[in-house]
C-alpha positions, 0 to 999 in steps of 0.5 A: 526175733524173740521180741517180735514173737512176743509182741505178735502173741500179745497182739493176738492173745492179749497179755500172757497169763503167768502159766504161759510165760517162761513155760518153755524154759520150765519144761526144758529145765524140768526134763534136764533136772530129771536127767541130772538127778536120776539118769546121770551115773553115780559118783565118782563123777567126771569133769563133764558131769560135774559141769552139768550139775553146776549148770543145772543148779544155776538154771534152777536158781534162775528159774526160782528167782524168776518165779519168786519175783513174778507178782502174778505167780500164785503163792502155791507155785512159788512155795513148790518151786522153793521147796523143790530147790532144797529137795534137789540140793539134798538129793544131789548131796545124798546121791553124789557125795562120797559119804558113808551113809550106812555107817552114819545111820548105824552110829547116829540113827540106830533106833534098835538099841533103844528097844533094848535094856540088858544093862538096866537090870531087873530092879530098874524102874525102866524096862528099855532105853526108851523108857529110861530116856522119857524118865530123864525127860520127866525129871528135866521137866520137873527141874524146869517147872520148880525152878521157873516158879521159884525164880519168877517169884524171887525175881519179881519180889527183888524187882519190886523191892528195888523199885519201891525201897530207896535204901542204898545199902539194901539195893547194893546187896541186890545188885551184888547178888544179880552181878554175881549170879549173872557172871558166874558159870552155871556149871561151876555154881552147881558143883560149888553148891553141891559139894560145899553145902554139906560142910555147913551142915546142909545136905541137899539131894542132887535134884534139890541142888539143881533146882536151888542153883538154877533158881538163883541163876535165873532169878538174877536174869529175870530180876533185870527183865522185870525191873526194865518192865517196871521202869518202862511205865511212866512216872505219872502213872505212879504219881496218879496212883499215889494221888488216889490214896493208894500205897506203894504196893497197891500202886505197883500191884494195880497199876504198874505190874499189869502194864509192865507184864505186856513189856516183859512177856516176850523176854520172859518167854525167852528166859523160859527157853534158856532155863529149859536148856540149862537143865542139861547142865544139872548132869554134872551133879549126877541128876538123871535128866535127859543129857545124863541119861543119853550119855549113859546109854551112849556109853553102854553101846558106844553109839550116839543115837541116844544123844540125837534122841535127847536133842530131839526131846529138847526140841520137842519141848522147846519148839512150842515155847519158841512159837509162843514167844514169837506170837507174843512178840507179834501181838506186842508189835500190833498193840 
């Protein structure tokens, strides 16, 4: 009967457009979802109500799959239906789960404590906890900036030396440095450098210790990244440069490195992201960066809101880096 009806409609109106197909299912399902979301009694639900919610969710999944696989459906409709599916699931969980939302909001999203500053003292550089957190972010960005510049220079120098110099003993020491700092735990290295250097007569501030240690650790990783990029250039390119009378350094600077930069940029940006997150490890030597500041404020108020804000600050800085890394990878594939 349904098939004959569809054939009759097709013969009368021609091929049905996208908005005429499954429309009766969409209207019925929309009304039923409204009932399930807003008219069903709140938790705790009975067995029949749970069955209704399961059936509603499965029907929505079926409608979502039908619309997503229909080539004639416009993309805006597919996106709306897909987003609506997650909105429905979120609302069902929020409305019918027996969660203590008020306590969750008080202990993890209590923004009012960030505007307070009774524990800071009159001599503090910040007047409230918001300013204290942003000072921690600025310190983390400074550690990241100094470490990134220094480790890039050190790693590039070591990678070029390994590619040009054929001294086995010299390369052995470079390989030993790379293996040591890639395998050692960063927190342990921070503590060792911070507490052992004063016994040798070298006293560094916590900030300088963090920059030095992160530079040595990250340079070990970046050296391998740069070395792989240099070795990806065919040897004929180097031999052509030498045949033109260029020295090894000029061949590396004018021929190899410009081509290798396209290869190493995506993994280099990934290491940048890792270095920014690694600044949080400097909290073990009392550097007041984001994590250290968030833990301090959290201990004052016995509230985890500063930790949530600290994580959001890291995401605010790292999200553009991740998008930039994805863009570089896509441009490299197109090239």
